N, C-alpha and C positions, 0 to 999 in steps of 0.2 A: 480537607481539603484532599480530594484524587483527583487529579490528571490523567488523562491517557494520551499520550504523545506516537503519534504517526507523521509519515509524510511520504515525499515522492511514491505519489499513486501511479501518476503518466497514465492517466487513463486513456487510454486511444494508441495506445503503442503497438508497434507491430513490430514484429522480430524474422529479420527472412521474409517479407514480405505476409507474414502469417499474423490475423493481430489476435487479440490477449485477452478478447472479452470474457469467455468462459472463465478463466484465472481471476479476471478482477470481477466480475461477478460473487464466484467465489468465496472470495475475499472480504468483499463485501457484504455478503450473508454473514459472515462469519464474525466481523465488526460489529454488527448491527445486533447477531446474541450476546458479543462481548461486552457492551454497552448494557446489554440489560441483565448481566450476569454479575457486575462488577459495579454498577450506578454510578461510573464516577460525577462528579460536579461539571466538569469541563471536558471536550474534545478537543485537542490542539494538530491541524496541522499544519506542516511545517514546509509548506511549500510545493511545488511542480503536481498542482493537483492533477493537471493532462500532460500528456507529454508533447502536445502543440500548442499553440495559440486560440488556433481557432478548430476543435477536433471536431472527429465524427459525431454526426448527431446521437448514435448510439452509446458514444462515451459521456456526452453531456446527460442523455438521459440515466446513464449509471449514476451519474454524480447527482441530478435531481431525484432519482428516485428513492437513494439513499437519504439525503435531508429530508425527505419527507417522513424519513418513518424518525431518522435520528432521534430530529429535534421532540418528538414524544417519550424521550428514553433521556435523555441527556439534556439537562437547564442552560448550558453552554456551551456551544459549537463556534469555534476561533480558526477560522482558514487565514492562509495568507500566501501570497501568490508566489513563486519561484521564477527562476529564468527562464523555464519553459513556459510559465503560462502567461498570456498576454492580458497586462492591467485593469485595459478597458470591459475586454469581455469577463473577466472574472468579476469585474465591481460592479457590470450590468444591474444584476438585479439586488444589488448590496441594501439600499432601503425594502425592498419589500421583505427580505431574508431577516433582516436586521427586527421585524416585528415578531418574527419566529424567535429571538434570541441567536441565530444566526449570524456572526461578523464576521464580514471578509473584507480583508485587506489585499488587494490584489497587486496594487503597488505604493509607493512609499507618498505622503497625504501630504498637502500644502502644510498645513499646521501638523508638527510630530506629533503631539500629544494626543492627538486625535484615535494613535494607534494603541490607545492604552485601553484595555478591555478591564471592566470590574467585573468580576465571577460574582454570583448571587447563588445561592443552593436555592434547593425544592420550597425551602419557606421563606425567601426572596430575604433572607439576609448576606450582606457582604461579606467572603470567604477567603477574596484574594485578589490579584489582580493580575492580568496580563501585558506585556507590552509587545504587541503584535506585529514583529517587525518582519516585513515583507523579502526579496532579492532587493537589495539596495544597486539600485544602476549611479554610475558614476556623477549623472547630473540630477542627483536629485539629491546627493550631500556634498555638492562643492559647485562652486561657479568655476570655467574652464577661463587659463590666463594665457592671454597671447603669450608667445615665448620661451613657455615652460618645457624643460627637456624630462625624457621619460623618469629619469629616478622622482622629478620633482612631481610628478603626475600620480604616480604611486605614490610617496608619500602624502600627498595630497587628497587622496581616494581614502586611506585608510584612517588620515588623520579626521575625515569627514565620518565614516559610519562611526567612527570611536567617539565623536562627539553627539553623535545622534542618541547611540547607548545612555550615554553619559546623561544627557537631557530627559528623556525618560527615565532613566533611572531615579535622578531629583525630583523629578514631578510623581514619581510614584513614594515618594517616604512618607507621606501620612500613612500610608497604608502598612508601610514597613513599620514605622515608630510605633502603630496600634497591635504590632505583632500577627500581622498578619502577610503569607506569605507574597512575595514576586516574584513573577516569573517572564524571563523574554523569550523569542524566539527568534530564530539566524535562517537565513539560505544564503549559505556561505561554504567555504572551502574554509576550515580551520588548519593554519599551520601544525606539519607533525602526524595527519590523520593519514589513517592508511585508506586507499582507494584501488580498484580493481583496474586492471589495464585497461578496459575502455573508459571509466570514468575519469581516467590520470590523462590519455589526450584531450579530454573536454577539457578539463578542469586547468589543463595549462593552453587554454587557448589564447590568453592575454599574457603569457609570459607567469611572472610570479605576482602577478597583479591581484590576483585571485587567493591568495593566499594570506590570510586573516591569522594574526596571532592571538591568542587566548585573552590578553591585557586587554582587548579591545572591548571587554564585558566587564562592567562596573563590579565589584565587588559583593555589591548592596542584592544582587539578585540570587535569591534559593534556588534557582533551576534556569538553565538555558536548553530549550528546545529547539536541534536544530536539524535542519533539511539539509539536502543536496549532493550529499556521497551517499551512496546506495548500500553501505555496510556498516553493520549497525556495530557501536564502539562508543567508548570514555575518551574523550578531548584531552591529551597530555595529560594524564592521571587525575585531570578533575573529575570527581564523581559526579559532579552536579551541572557538567556540562557532556552531555551526549547529544550522540546521532542516530534516531530508532533505526535509520536505514529502509529502501524501501520494501513495500510485504512482498512483492514478488521477485524471481529472478528478472531482470529486464535486460540479461546478456550471458554469453554462454561465460562470461568471465565470471559472473556471480552463482553461478551454479553449485558453487558448494557452502554459499554465504547462508546461514541459519537468519531465515527471516523472522520479524517480530517487530511488536510493539511494546510501547514501556506504560506502566503503571507506577503513578509517581505518587505518592502520597505524603502532606505536609502535617503538620500540627501547630495551633496557633503559639506563638511566642516559643517555637519551637523550631520553627521553618521547617526544612527536609527534613524528614525520617526515612524513607525507604522508597527503593527504587525496584521494581520486579521486571522482569522480561518475561512476555508473555508469549510462547512461540505461535507462528502464521502457519496452520497447515497448508503442506506442500501441496499442490493442486495437480501441477504438471512437472515431471521430471527435465531437467536437461541435462545432458550429460557429452563429456568428448570423448574420442576412441581416437587413439593415436598410437601411430608404432608400425612395423612391418608387415603386409600383407597377412603373413599368417596371425603375425601376434593383435592384429584387428580382428581376423576373422575369428580367433579365441574369445576374444575380449566380447564378441556381438552372442556367441555360442553360449557362455556362460553367465549373461546379461541375466540380471533379475528383475522381475518387472509385475506390479500389480498389474493385472488383468483387471480390476474394478476401475482404475484412474484413468486418464487419456492416455494418449499412445505417447509415449516418452522422444523428446524431440532433442535429434544430435546434430553436432559437425564430426567430419572424418578427415583426420590429418595422418594421409598416408607417408610413410618413406621407403623408399625402394630402391634397391643397391642398384636396377637397371630398368630403365624405360620398357614399360611391356604396355601390351596394349590390353583391351578386356577386362580392366582390374576393378571397374564400375560395377559389374554387371551382378558376379558373386555377390558381394559385398551389401548392396540393394537389396538382394533376394532374401541374404541372412537377416536385415533386418525391418523387411516386412514382416519374415516369419516370426520376429521376436515384439512386433507391435510398435516397433521404432521407425518415425519417419526423418528421416536425414533431411535436415536444411539447410547446411552447407559443407560441400563435398570439392574441396580447392582441388586444382591439379598436385600430385603427388611432388612431394621432395626429393631429389633424390641424394641418396648415401652417396660420401666419398672416402675411400680410403683412408682419408688424413683426418676426417673429421665423424668425431663420436657423437650420438643423439645428443649431450649435456652440451657439444660445442658450438651444436648447430643453434641459429634463432630459430626463433616461432614463423613458422609460415606467415603470410600475410594474412591479419584479419579484416573483413569484410567492413567490419565499423571503420576499419583506420581509411577505408577509402571512400567511407561516407561523411568522416569529417572533415570538413572545412579548413580547419586551422592545421591540420597533419598535410594535407594537399598542398595548401600555398607554405608552408615549409620547406617541403619536399621539393615544389619546382624553385622556390629561394634557392636551396641547396644544389638543382641543377642547372641553373644559369650563374652560379658562382658567386652570388652576395655573400659578401665580408660578413663571418658570422658576429664582428662588433656591432655589426649594424641591425642584426634581426631583432634585439629587443623591442628598437624602436617601430621596424615595420609591422611587428608582430601585434604591437599597442597600437597603430593605427588603421592593421587590418580589423583588430578587434570592434575598434569602434565605429568602423565601415559595416561590419556585423549586426552591430545593435543598433545603429542607426535605422538597417533595412527590417529590421525586425519589428520597430517600436512604430513602422512604417503600414506593416501588415494590420 
């Protein structure tokens, strides 16, 4: 059995008000070519198909146009919802798509065993099974109890997720006992995973609630296909637990990440035998220029850009010894000459005689200002909230956000 694992497409995403349509078009065309070249038995998309629950129409067209071609190439397509996806919206065409062997699990199902997808090859023979587990909200895995404190809530939530996977693993043991591989998906934050700055702020929207220990995954699973964290990686040294990462850099903090999809091979009676990372070609570069006025000018002048590809998107972080006017125009003109579009150009940071570059904090990131949790924490701090009360407040705030998202 050959499986291709990808996640976190975030179709419809915008960066500094710029849409990513061309980049996603390029990725999806490459993915169709990759499916044709390697002919996997199953394609798994582990959550966050879209960037928002109800995306722009062009993003929906990208999704359906891809599926229209992909099902002709790949006999099993398995798509799960992430925290950015609206379960009802993703599930809307579910029955129709299932006729094409496109299995969509937008949110947790009333009967968890319905999340189990049997994988059949091109000859119709069963060759494995996938527990297509979407992003699990707290209400999906446990009943809320009156009078619970923060610690109890977190422990019950994690236990509920662990039991969800245990139930599915138990139900899939017939396949396992027949020597067939069993795989699970997940859209969560596995403790110990490396994240980008932007993601780190998002992951901690509910304190430590989002961090799940890898022990929640039963050992019976041959492979765990994860989504939610955009940096591709092995989790806690467990070779069979992987984040594929996002296929395009979704923020400037991801500008240096190597984007990829994972080709996972299994053999009957042996389980997992090989994992190969397939690099996703970069369509548009993201770059950060940082330093003094002269340093940034030099960086721009020496910047090498392939003129065949679209313009590079950049952010500029100036550090000045003294405040001065007219610092923007020379830099903007130089960037224009180099086919660089500046998307972020915050006010310069003033150097002091007592601070070095290494000692000074990073200038404010616009994503930070757009993050509800970060703004909430900043407001609490400014209001003098006791730090000991913050975990409970963050948890309550996260519940409010989740309820708002579920109603959209």
